[in-house]
py3Dmol code that shows the C-alpha trace and the ligand (Angstrom):
import py3Dmol

protein = """\
ATOM      1  CA  UNK A   1     130.902  12.268  46.112  1.00  0.00           C
ATOM      2  CA  UNK A   2     129.487   9.119  47.727  1.00  0.00           C
ATOM      3  CA  UNK A   3     127.285   7.828  44.888  1.00  0.00           C
ATOM      4  CA  UNK A   4     124.033   6.044  45.576  1.00  0.00           C
ATOM      5  CA  UNK A   5     123.205   2.403  45.029  1.00  0.00           C
ATOM      6  CA  UNK A   6     119.766   0.781  45.050  1.00  0.00           C
ATOM      7  CA  UNK A   7     119.406  -2.664  46.552  1.00  0.00           C
ATOM      8  CA  UNK A   8     116.089  -4.276  45.643  1.00  0.00           C
ATOM      9  CA  UNK A   9     114.671  -6.647  48.231  1.00  0.00           C
ATOM     10  CA  UNK A  10     112.745  -9.469  46.505  1.00  0.00           C
ATOM     11  CA  UNK A  11     111.491 -11.241  49.659  1.00  0.00           C
ATOM     12  CA  UNK A  12     107.854 -10.433  48.998  1.00  0.00           C
ATOM     13  CA  UNK A  13     107.871 -12.114  45.615  1.00  0.00           C
ATOM     14  CA  UNK A  14     108.639 -15.248  47.628  1.00  0.00           C
ATOM     15  CA  UNK A  15     105.905 -14.329  50.141  1.00  0.00           C
ATOM     16  CA  UNK A  16     103.318 -14.621  47.351  1.00  0.00           C
ATOM     17  CA  UNK A  17     104.826 -17.881  46.118  1.00  0.00           C
ATOM     18  CA  UNK A  18     104.900 -19.433  49.602  1.00  0.00           C
ATOM     19  CA  UNK A  19     101.254 -18.502  50.229  1.00  0.00           C
ATOM     20  CA  UNK A  20     100.306 -21.231  47.706  1.00  0.00           C
ATOM     21  CA  UNK A  21     103.439 -23.419  47.670  1.00  0.00           C
ATOM     22  CA  UNK A  22     103.706 -22.904  43.913  1.00  0.00           C
ATOM     23  CA  UNK A  23     106.889 -22.471  41.887  1.00  0.00           C
ATOM     24  CA  UNK A  24     105.843 -18.943  40.895  1.00  0.00           C
ATOM     25  CA  UNK A  25     106.353 -16.042  41.220  1.00  0.00           C
ATOM     26  CA  UNK A  26     110.074 -16.741  41.338  1.00  0.00           C
ATOM     27  CA  UNK A  27     112.245 -14.278  43.315  1.00  0.00           C
ATOM     28  CA  UNK A  28     115.191 -15.322  41.148  1.00  0.00           C
ATOM     29  CA  UNK A  29     113.386 -14.128  38.020  1.00  0.00           C
ATOM     30  CA  UNK A  30     112.331 -10.954  39.866  1.00  0.00           C
ATOM     31  CA  UNK A  31     115.981 -10.343  40.766  1.00  0.00           C
ATOM     32  CA  UNK A  32     116.985 -10.673  37.112  1.00  0.00           C
ATOM     33  CA  UNK A  33     114.332  -8.139  36.084  1.00  0.00           C
ATOM     34  CA  UNK A  34     115.419  -5.767  38.871  1.00  0.00           C
ATOM     35  CA  UNK A  35     118.996  -5.964  37.641  1.00  0.00           C
ATOM     36  CA  UNK A  36     117.861  -5.417  34.064  1.00  0.00           C
ATOM     37  CA  UNK A  37     116.080  -2.261  35.249  1.00  0.00           C
ATOM     38  CA  UNK A  38     119.326  -1.013  36.794  1.00  0.00           C
ATOM     39  CA  UNK A  39     119.305  -2.203  40.430  1.00  0.00           C
ATOM     40  CA  UNK A  40     122.795  -2.234  41.907  1.00  0.00           C
ATOM     41  CA  UNK A  41     122.192  -5.017  44.386  1.00  0.00           C
ATOM     42  CA  UNK A  42     119.747  -7.781  45.232  1.00  0.00           C
ATOM     43  CA  UNK A  43     118.791  -8.072  48.887  1.00  0.00           C
ATOM     44  CA  UNK A  44     117.109 -11.065  50.507  1.00  0.00           C
ATOM     45  CA  UNK A  45     116.343 -12.044  54.086  1.00  0.00           C
ATOM     46  CA  UNK A  46     116.676 -15.732  54.865  1.00  0.00           C
ATOM     47  CA  UNK A  47     114.558 -15.949  57.989  1.00  0.00           C
ATOM     48  CA  UNK A  48     114.827 -18.672  60.568  1.00  0.00           C
ATOM     49  CA  UNK A  49     111.208 -19.711  59.893  1.00  0.00           C
ATOM     50  CA  UNK A  50     111.747 -19.594  56.072  1.00  0.00           C
ATOM     51  CA  UNK A  51     108.478 -17.690  55.654  1.00  0.00           C
ATOM     52  CA  UNK A  52     109.501 -16.287  52.265  1.00  0.00           C
ATOM     53  CA  UNK A  53     113.014 -16.815  50.874  1.00  0.00           C
ATOM     54  CA  UNK A  54     114.096 -20.481  50.889  1.00  0.00           C
ATOM     55  CA  UNK A  55     117.631 -21.925  51.037  1.00  0.00           C
ATOM     56  CA  UNK A  56     117.291 -22.946  47.390  1.00  0.00           C
ATOM     57  CA  UNK A  57     116.595 -19.314  46.393  1.00  0.00           C
ATOM     58  CA  UNK A  58     119.777 -18.236  48.129  1.00  0.00           C
ATOM     59  CA  UNK A  59     121.824 -20.930  46.359  1.00  0.00           C
ATOM     60  CA  UNK A  60     120.433 -20.018  42.935  1.00  0.00           C
ATOM     61  CA  UNK A  61     120.748 -16.265  43.499  1.00  0.00           C
ATOM     62  CA  UNK A  62     124.385 -16.732  44.487  1.00  0.00           C
ATOM     63  CA  UNK A  63     124.961 -18.155  41.000  1.00  0.00           C
ATOM     64  CA  UNK A  64     122.723 -15.815  39.025  1.00  0.00           C
ATOM     65  CA  UNK A  65     123.002 -12.348  40.586  1.00  0.00           C
ATOM     66  CA  UNK A  66     125.304 -10.282  38.407  1.00  0.00           C
ATOM     67  CA  UNK A  67     125.495  -7.194  40.623  1.00  0.00           C
ATOM     68  CA  UNK A  68     125.909  -7.907  44.346  1.00  0.00           C
ATOM     69  CA  UNK A  69     124.003 -10.195  46.688  1.00  0.00           C
ATOM     70  CA  UNK A  70     123.200  -8.817  50.137  1.00  0.00           C
ATOM     71  CA  UNK A  71     121.965 -11.440  52.602  1.00  0.00           C
ATOM     72  CA  UNK A  72     120.039 -10.143  55.601  1.00  0.00           C
ATOM     73  CA  UNK A  73     120.136 -12.644  58.434  1.00  0.00           C
ATOM     74  CA  UNK A  74     120.142 -13.143  62.176  1.00  0.00           C
ATOM     75  CA  UNK A  75     123.544 -13.562  63.816  1.00  0.00           C
ATOM     76  CA  UNK A  76     122.749 -17.189  64.703  1.00  0.00           C
ATOM     77  CA  UNK A  77     125.116 -20.159  64.338  1.00  0.00           C
ATOM     78  CA  UNK A  78     122.828 -21.708  61.685  1.00  0.00           C
ATOM     79  CA  UNK A  79     122.833 -18.559  59.532  1.00  0.00           C
ATOM     80  CA  UNK A  80     126.557 -17.943  59.928  1.00  0.00           C
ATOM     81  CA  UNK A  81     127.223 -21.490  58.740  1.00  0.00           C
ATOM     82  CA  UNK A  82     124.991 -20.963  55.685  1.00  0.00           C
ATOM     83  CA  UNK A  83     126.601 -17.595  54.852  1.00  0.00           C
ATOM     84  CA  UNK A  84     130.133 -18.958  55.113  1.00  0.00           C
ATOM     85  CA  UNK A  85     129.169 -21.781  52.765  1.00  0.00           C
ATOM     86  CA  UNK A  86     127.224 -19.690  50.200  1.00  0.00           C
ATOM     87  CA  UNK A  87     129.356 -16.520  50.407  1.00  0.00           C
ATOM     88  CA  UNK A  88     127.073 -13.647  49.486  1.00  0.00           C
ATOM     89  CA  UNK A  89     128.904 -10.403  48.717  1.00  0.00           C
ATOM     90  CA  UNK A  90     127.526  -8.852  51.872  1.00  0.00           C
ATOM     91  CA  UNK A  91     125.748  -9.968  55.007  1.00  0.00           C
ATOM     92  CA  UNK A  92     123.531  -7.491  56.842  1.00  0.00           C
ATOM     93  CA  UNK A  93     123.009  -8.655  60.408  1.00  0.00           C
ATOM     94  CA  UNK A  94     119.473  -7.989  61.614  1.00  0.00           C
ATOM     95  CA  UNK A  95     117.587  -8.806  64.818  1.00  0.00           C
ATOM     96  CA  UNK A  96     114.940 -11.449  64.285  1.00  0.00           C
ATOM     97  CA  UNK A  97     111.917 -12.488  66.285  1.00  0.00           C
ATOM     98  CA  UNK A  98     109.660 -15.264  65.089  1.00  0.00           C
ATOM     99  CA  UNK A  99     106.471 -13.443  66.012  1.00  0.00           C
ATOM    100  CA  UNK A 100     107.312 -10.199  64.203  1.00  0.00           C
ATOM    101  CA  UNK A 101     105.705  -9.316  60.856  1.00  0.00           C
ATOM    102  CA  UNK A 102     108.910  -7.701  59.607  1.00  0.00           C
ATOM    103  CA  UNK A 103     112.195  -6.611  61.175  1.00  0.00           C
ATOM    104  CA  UNK A 104     110.978  -4.316  63.925  1.00  0.00           C
ATOM    105  CA  UNK A 105     113.982  -2.557  65.392  1.00  0.00           C
ATOM    106  CA  UNK A 106     117.707  -2.241  64.900  1.00  0.00           C
ATOM    107  CA  UNK A 107     120.296  -4.655  66.203  1.00  0.00           C
ATOM    108  CA  UNK A 108     121.546  -3.840  69.711  1.00  0.00           C
ATOM    109  CA  UNK A 109     125.226  -4.045  68.806  1.00  0.00           C
ATOM    110  CA  UNK A 110     126.276  -2.192  71.963  1.00  0.00           C
ATOM    111  CA  UNK A 111     124.680  -4.844  74.175  1.00  0.00           C
ATOM    112  CA  UNK A 112     125.866  -7.854  72.211  1.00  0.00           C
ATOM    113  CA  UNK A 113     129.327  -6.563  71.417  1.00  0.00           C
ATOM    114  CA  UNK A 114     131.288  -9.695  72.348  1.00  0.00           C
ATOM    115  CA  UNK A 115     129.150 -12.194  70.438  1.00  0.00           C
ATOM    116  CA  UNK A 116     128.772  -9.950  67.390  1.00  0.00           C
ATOM    117  CA  UNK A 117     132.518  -9.326  67.224  1.00  0.00           C
ATOM    118  CA  UNK A 118     133.018 -13.083  66.825  1.00  0.00           C
ATOM    119  CA  UNK A 119     130.287 -13.342  64.189  1.00  0.00           C
ATOM    120  CA  UNK A 120     131.680 -10.388  62.199  1.00  0.00           C
ATOM    121  CA  UNK A 121     135.195 -11.852  62.328  1.00  0.00           C
ATOM    122  CA  UNK A 122     133.985 -15.243  61.084  1.00  0.00           C
ATOM    123  CA  UNK A 123     132.071 -13.711  58.169  1.00  0.00           C
ATOM    124  CA  UNK A 124     134.902 -11.350  57.206  1.00  0.00           C
ATOM    125  CA  UNK A 125     137.364 -14.266  57.321  1.00  0.00           C
ATOM    126  CA  UNK A 126     135.182 -15.896  54.646  1.00  0.00           C
ATOM    127  CA  UNK A 127     135.563 -12.764  52.486  1.00  0.00           C
ATOM    128  CA  UNK A 128     132.065 -11.425  53.177  1.00  0.00           C
ATOM    129  CA  UNK A 129     131.575  -7.701  53.903  1.00  0.00           C
ATOM    130  CA  UNK A 130     129.445  -7.184  57.007  1.00  0.00           C
ATOM    131  CA  UNK A 131     126.845  -4.509  57.689  1.00  0.00           C
ATOM    132  CA  UNK A 132     124.881  -3.953  60.907  1.00  0.00           C
ATOM    133  CA  UNK A 133     121.221  -2.928  60.711  1.00  0.00           C
ATOM    134  CA  UNK A 134     120.973  -0.336  63.504  1.00  0.00           C
ATOM    135  CA  UNK A 135     118.900   2.538  64.785  1.00  0.00           C
ATOM    136  CA  UNK A 136     120.420   5.937  63.919  1.00  0.00           C
ATOM    137  CA  UNK A 137     122.066   6.138  67.342  1.00  0.00           C
ATOM    138  CA  UNK A 138     125.708   7.178  68.049  1.00  0.00           C
ATOM    139  CA  UNK A 139     126.127   4.363  70.581  1.00  0.00           C
ATOM    140  CA  UNK A 140     125.176   1.739  67.987  1.00  0.00           C
ATOM    141  CA  UNK A 141     127.398   3.331  65.329  1.00  0.00           C
ATOM    142  CA  UNK A 142     130.415   3.288  67.608  1.00  0.00           C
ATOM    143  CA  UNK A 143     129.697  -0.282  68.704  1.00  0.00           C
ATOM    144  CA  UNK A 144     129.388  -1.329  65.015  1.00  0.00           C
ATOM    145  CA  UNK A 145     132.797   0.144  64.332  1.00  0.00           C
ATOM    146  CA  UNK A 146     134.196  -1.531  67.455  1.00  0.00           C
ATOM    147  CA  UNK A 147     132.995  -5.012  66.437  1.00  0.00           C
ATOM    148  CA  UNK A 148     134.733  -4.650  63.066  1.00  0.00           C
ATOM    149  CA  UNK A 149     131.779  -4.071  60.708  1.00  0.00           C
ATOM    150  CA  UNK A 150     132.452  -2.645  57.251  1.00  0.00           C
ATOM    151  CA  UNK A 151     129.138  -0.860  57.029  1.00  0.00           C
ATOM    152  CA  UNK A 152     125.912   0.021  58.803  1.00  0.00           C
ATOM    153  CA  UNK A 153     122.378   0.164  57.494  1.00  0.00           C
ATOM    154  CA  UNK A 154     120.358   2.838  59.271  1.00  0.00           C
ATOM    155  CA  UNK A 155     116.823   1.776  60.150  1.00  0.00           C
ATOM    156  CA  UNK A 156     114.451   4.240  58.484  1.00  0.00           C
ATOM    157  CA  UNK A 157     111.294   2.622  59.911  1.00  0.00           C
ATOM    158  CA  UNK A 158     110.618   5.250  62.556  1.00  0.00           C
ATOM    159  CA  UNK A 159     110.979   8.045  60.004  1.00  0.00           C
ATOM    160  CA  UNK A 160     108.626   6.227  57.607  1.00  0.00           C
ATOM    161  CA  UNK A 161     106.012   5.605  60.280  1.00  0.00           C
ATOM    162  CA  UNK A 162     105.975   9.195  61.575  1.00  0.00           C
ATOM    163  CA  UNK A 163     102.468  10.601  61.660  1.00  0.00           C
ATOM    164  CA  UNK A 164     103.322  14.316  61.637  1.00  0.00           C
ATOM    165  CA  UNK A 165     105.711  16.418  59.600  1.00  0.00           C
ATOM    166  CA  UNK A 166     107.552  17.475  62.787  1.00  0.00           C
ATOM    167  CA  UNK A 167     108.021  13.870  63.879  1.00  0.00           C
ATOM    168  CA  UNK A 168     109.302  12.871  60.419  1.00  0.00           C
ATOM    169  CA  UNK A 169     111.721  15.823  60.439  1.00  0.00           C
ATOM    170  CA  UNK A 170     113.019  14.821  63.883  1.00  0.00           C
ATOM    171  CA  UNK A 171     113.734  11.260  62.718  1.00  0.00           C
ATOM    172  CA  UNK A 172     115.215  12.562  59.489  1.00  0.00           C
ATOM    173  CA  UNK A 173     117.609  14.737  61.449  1.00  0.00           C
ATOM    174  CA  UNK A 174     118.747  11.730  63.533  1.00  0.00           C
ATOM    175  CA  UNK A 175     119.346   9.805  60.303  1.00  0.00           C
ATOM    176  CA  UNK A 176     121.312  12.733  58.821  1.00  0.00           C
ATOM    177  CA  UNK A 177     123.482  12.999  61.926  1.00  0.00           C
ATOM    178  CA  UNK A 178     124.014   9.239  62.102  1.00  0.00           C
ATOM    179  CA  UNK A 179     125.002   9.082  58.425  1.00  0.00           C
ATOM    180  CA  UNK A 180     127.633  11.792  58.906  1.00  0.00           C
ATOM    181  CA  UNK A 181     128.890  10.114  62.077  1.00  0.00           C
ATOM    182  CA  UNK A 182     129.139   6.741  60.330  1.00  0.00           C
ATOM    183  CA  UNK A 183     131.221   8.166  57.508  1.00  0.00           C
ATOM    184  CA  UNK A 184     133.470   9.907  60.062  1.00  0.00           C
ATOM    185  CA  UNK A 185     134.026   6.524  61.700  1.00  0.00           C
ATOM    186  CA  UNK A 186     135.028   5.083  58.317  1.00  0.00           C
ATOM    187  CA  UNK A 187     131.869   3.018  57.876  1.00  0.00           C
ATOM    188  CA  UNK A 188     129.930   2.681  54.660  1.00  0.00           C
ATOM    189  CA  UNK A 189     126.381   3.910  55.360  1.00  0.00           C
ATOM    190  CA  UNK A 190     123.238   2.359  53.891  1.00  0.00           C
ATOM    191  CA  UNK A 191     119.613   2.971  54.876  1.00  0.00           C
ATOM    192  CA  UNK A 192     116.382   1.076  54.546  1.00  0.00           C
ATOM    193  CA  UNK A 193     113.061  -0.246  55.836  1.00  0.00           C
ATOM    194  CA  UNK A 194     109.679   1.205  55.027  1.00  0.00           C
ATOM    195  CA  UNK A 195     110.926   3.462  52.230  1.00  0.00           C
ATOM    196  CA  UNK A 196     108.314   4.067  49.564  1.00  0.00           C
ATOM    197  CA  UNK A 197     107.525   6.320  46.619  1.00  0.00           C
ATOM    198  CA  UNK A 198     106.329   9.132  48.897  1.00  0.00           C
ATOM    199  CA  UNK A 199     109.047   9.219  51.556  1.00  0.00           C
ATOM    200  CA  UNK A 200     112.292   8.191  49.864  1.00  0.00           C
ATOM    201  CA  UNK A 201     113.449  11.557  48.511  1.00  0.00           C
ATOM    202  CA  UNK A 202     114.641  13.240  51.733  1.00  0.00           C
ATOM    203  CA  UNK A 203     116.603  10.071  52.581  1.00  0.00           C
ATOM    204  CA  UNK A 204     118.061   9.848  49.069  1.00  0.00           C
ATOM    205  CA  UNK A 205     119.201  13.480  49.454  1.00  0.00           C
ATOM    206  CA  UNK A 206     121.517  12.602  52.350  1.00  0.00           C
ATOM    207  CA  UNK A 207     124.904  12.665  50.728  1.00  0.00           C
ATOM    208  CA  UNK A 208     126.657  10.303  53.141  1.00  0.00           C
ATOM    209  CA  UNK A 209     124.171   7.483  52.496  1.00  0.00           C
ATOM    210  CA  UNK A 210     125.617   5.400  49.709  1.00  0.00           C
ATOM    211  CA  UNK A 211     122.996   2.656  49.480  1.00  0.00           C
ATOM    212  CA  UNK A 212     119.249   2.193  49.915  1.00  0.00           C
ATOM    213  CA  UNK A 213     117.586  -1.195  50.337  1.00  0.00           C
ATOM    214  CA  UNK A 214     113.935  -1.165  49.351  1.00  0.00           C
ATOM    215  CA  UNK A 215     111.508  -4.054  49.020  1.00  0.00           C
ATOM    216  CA  UNK A 216     107.844  -3.925  49.966  1.00  0.00           C
ATOM    217  CA  UNK A 217     106.912  -0.704  48.135  1.00  0.00           C
ATOM    218  CA  UNK A 218     108.631  -1.773  44.904  1.00  0.00           C
ATOM    219  CA  UNK A 219     107.019  -5.227  44.876  1.00  0.00           C
ATOM    220  CA  UNK A 220     103.623  -3.679  45.705  1.00  0.00           C
ATOM    221  CA  UNK A 221     103.984  -1.179  42.842  1.00  0.00           C
ATOM    222  CA  UNK A 222     105.101  -3.931  40.476  1.00  0.00           C
ATOM    223  CA  UNK A 223     101.918  -5.941  41.153  1.00  0.00           C
ATOM    224  CA  UNK A 224      99.625  -3.057  40.268  1.00  0.00           C
ATOM    225  CA  UNK A 225     101.680  -1.972  37.269  1.00  0.00           C
ATOM    226  CA  UNK A 226     101.319  -5.466  35.834  1.00  0.00           C
ATOM    227  CA  UNK A 227      97.596  -5.886  36.614  1.00  0.00           C
ATOM    228  CA  UNK A 228      96.024  -4.777  33.333  1.00  0.00           C
ATOM    229  CA  UNK A 229      98.478  -6.689  31.192  1.00  0.00           C
ATOM    230  CA  UNK A 230      97.968  -9.851  33.249  1.00  0.00           C
ATOM    231  CA  UNK A 231      94.173  -9.666  33.039  1.00  0.00           C
ATOM    232  CA  UNK A 232      94.414  -9.119  29.273  1.00  0.00           C
ATOM    233  CA  UNK A 233      96.667 -12.170  28.947  1.00  0.00           C
ATOM    234  CA  UNK A 234      94.130 -14.294  30.831  1.00  0.00           C
ATOM    235  CA  UNK A 235      91.240 -12.922  28.723  1.00  0.00           C
ATOM    236  CA  UNK A 236      93.157 -13.885  25.584  1.00  0.00           C
ATOM    237  CA  UNK A 237      93.273 -17.471  26.825  1.00  0.00           C
ATOM    238  CA  UNK A 238      89.660 -17.587  27.980  1.00  0.00           C
ATOM    239  CA  UNK A 239      87.993 -16.103  24.887  1.00  0.00           C
TER     240      UNK A 239
END
"""
ligand_1 = """\
16
PXP
N 116.718 -3.347 55.039
C 116.588 -4.274 56.020
C 117.727 -4.511 56.925
C 115.404 -5.034 56.145
O 115.288 -5.946 57.127
C 114.373 -4.834 55.207
C 113.138 -5.682 55.267
O 113.470 -7.004 54.976
C 114.552 -3.869 54.201
C 115.721 -3.120 54.153
C 113.491 -3.584 53.173
O 112.403 -3.023 53.826
P 111.041 -2.755 53.017
O 110.557 -4.072 52.523
O 110.157 -2.126 54.042
O 111.404 -1.829 51.892
"""
view = py3Dmol.view(width=600, height=400)
view.addModel(protein, "pdb")
view.setStyle({"model": 0}, {"cartoon": {"style": "trace"}})
view.addModel(ligand_1, "xyz")
view.setStyle({"model": 1}, {"stick": {}})
view.zoomTo()
view.show()
């Protein structure tokens, strides 16, 4: 009834590129390959410190992505200005701390209601759909609805990091309940963060979740899948 879309996050292709300041591997090319494989959306996070995706990547992806471009960003004046100018199909507002390795928790929409309402209105005025990256918590769902968001993305990190079956099941149940609640509120419900080849299936089975955004595990798998072929290509040049 709800369908299921896969957004592929190509940030970590840029992480490898930035580690050497080379032109490769190119997240734009990775996005094209992801689309060719059937991805329904390309997701990128333009971070304040530009540790992986660069402004130029965003500009090029805006022109080349054929499916939908989902820009994850902090709700800062700088990022809002960029989004309004570039106009991705969707913005997912995420909390951002410079010292974090990756997005650590959900956005506290309930606490920042007033400011986020203004940010959501500005983005929606520019024709951009807005999603809030939140913990699977009723308070945050209701606040997301109240600030005018079109969608929420439920943070699956705690479920993915669970160390026992019981703990994983508890987090899964919160995600199930939050997904149903979100749909009741009229929000589109996505989920993501930490999903990999071993833990995605129970999340994918939740009917109300219409979109998954997955990055790290796909990029990691892609590197190993291409290892033998790449070594053979180099051997062909050397010998
Ligand atoms: N969704 C959101 C909102 C994120 O911040 C991230 C990480 O950038 C992802 C999904 C993808 O997470 P992962 O790389 O762990 O699959």
